[in-house]
PLY file of the C-alpha trace (Angstrom):
ply
format ascii 1.0
element vertex 94
property float x
property float y
property float z
element edge 93
property int vertex1
property int vertex2
end_header
-22.37 -14.01 0.14
-25.74 -12.73 1.37
-24.88 -13.40 5.03
-21.43 -11.84 4.65
-22.88 -8.72 3.02
-25.64 -8.42 5.62
-23.21 -8.82 8.54
-20.68 -6.38 7.11
-23.22 -3.64 6.37
-25.15 -4.21 9.61
-22.04 -3.93 11.78
-20.69 -0.97 9.80
-23.94 0.94 10.28
-24.23 0.40 14.05
-23.60 3.62 15.92
-22.83 5.73 12.86
-24.20 9.19 12.17
-27.02 7.80 10.05
-28.29 5.61 12.87
-28.08 8.49 15.35
-29.94 10.79 12.94
-32.63 8.12 12.50
-32.93 7.76 16.26
-33.40 11.51 16.67
-35.89 11.75 13.81
-37.92 8.92 15.29
-37.93 10.52 18.73
-38.89 13.95 17.39
-41.51 12.89 14.88
-43.44 10.41 16.98
-43.85 8.37 13.79
-41.25 5.60 14.08
-42.63 3.50 11.22
-42.50 6.43 8.79
-38.92 7.16 9.87
-38.05 3.47 9.53
-39.47 3.35 6.02
-37.62 6.51 4.97
-34.33 5.30 6.47
-34.72 1.85 4.90
-35.41 3.35 1.46
-32.41 5.66 1.83
-30.11 2.76 2.75
-31.43 0.68 -0.13
-30.91 3.57 -2.56
-27.36 4.31 -1.39
-26.54 0.60 -1.49
-27.84 0.42 -5.06
-25.53 3.25 -6.06
-22.62 1.38 -4.43
-23.49 -1.85 -6.22
-23.85 -0.17 -9.61
-20.64 1.84 -9.29
-18.82 -1.25 -7.98
-20.01 -3.32 -10.93
-18.97 -0.60 -13.37
-15.51 -0.25 -11.75
-15.05 -4.03 -11.73
-15.52 -3.97 -15.50
-12.75 -1.44 -16.10
-10.25 -2.13 -13.29
-8.50 -5.30 -12.16
-9.73 -6.58 -8.75
-6.35 -6.01 -7.06
-6.29 -2.35 -8.07
-9.90 -1.89 -6.95
-9.04 -3.38 -3.54
-6.06 -1.05 -3.15
-8.15 1.96 -4.13
-10.85 0.98 -1.63
-8.21 0.57 1.09
-6.69 3.97 0.38
-10.16 5.53 0.40
-11.02 3.93 3.76
-7.73 5.05 5.34
-8.24 8.54 3.93
-11.77 8.74 5.30
-10.56 7.51 8.68
-7.86 10.17 8.81
-10.26 12.87 7.71
-12.84 11.89 10.34
-10.10 11.71 12.97
-9.00 15.25 12.11
-12.59 16.47 12.32
-13.00 14.86 15.73
-9.74 16.37 16.94
-10.79 19.83 15.75
-14.15 19.46 17.48
-12.46 18.44 20.73
-10.05 21.36 20.52
-12.87 23.83 19.88
-14.98 22.36 22.69
-12.11 22.59 25.17
-11.63 26.34 24.61
0 1
1 2
2 3
3 4
4 5
5 6
6 7
7 8
8 9
9 10
10 11
11 12
12 13
13 14
14 15
15 16
16 17
17 18
18 19
19 20
20 21
21 22
22 23
23 24
24 25
25 26
26 27
27 28
28 29
29 30
30 31
31 32
32 33
33 34
34 35
35 36
36 37
37 38
38 39
39 40
40 41
41 42
42 43
43 44
44 45
45 46
46 47
47 48
48 49
49 50
50 51
51 52
52 53
53 54
54 55
55 56
56 57
57 58
58 59
59 60
60 61
61 62
62 63
63 64
64 65
65 66
66 67
67 68
68 69
69 70
70 71
71 72
72 73
73 74
74 75
75 76
76 77
77 78
78 79
79 80
80 81
81 82
82 83
83 84
84 85
85 86
86 87
87 88
88 89
89 90
90 91
91 92
92 93
């Protein structure tokens, strides 16, 4: 389970806005280890929130319903991000 979790989170985080923001902060600050520490603590904290909320939801919802809700949320986020990207492209092309 540890390897599966690590791989899933690691691959999901590659190239996302958080990684790009960390890259820029590191380049601007000239203090890469301070930026690394701050980013690592932020990821740990947000992961803790996810684990705690997931554990709480698992106690009140059946696993099948939780999986469906997570799927709907992921599809919704994908559509929302796609619309944002489309709007940005349309604005940039004007």
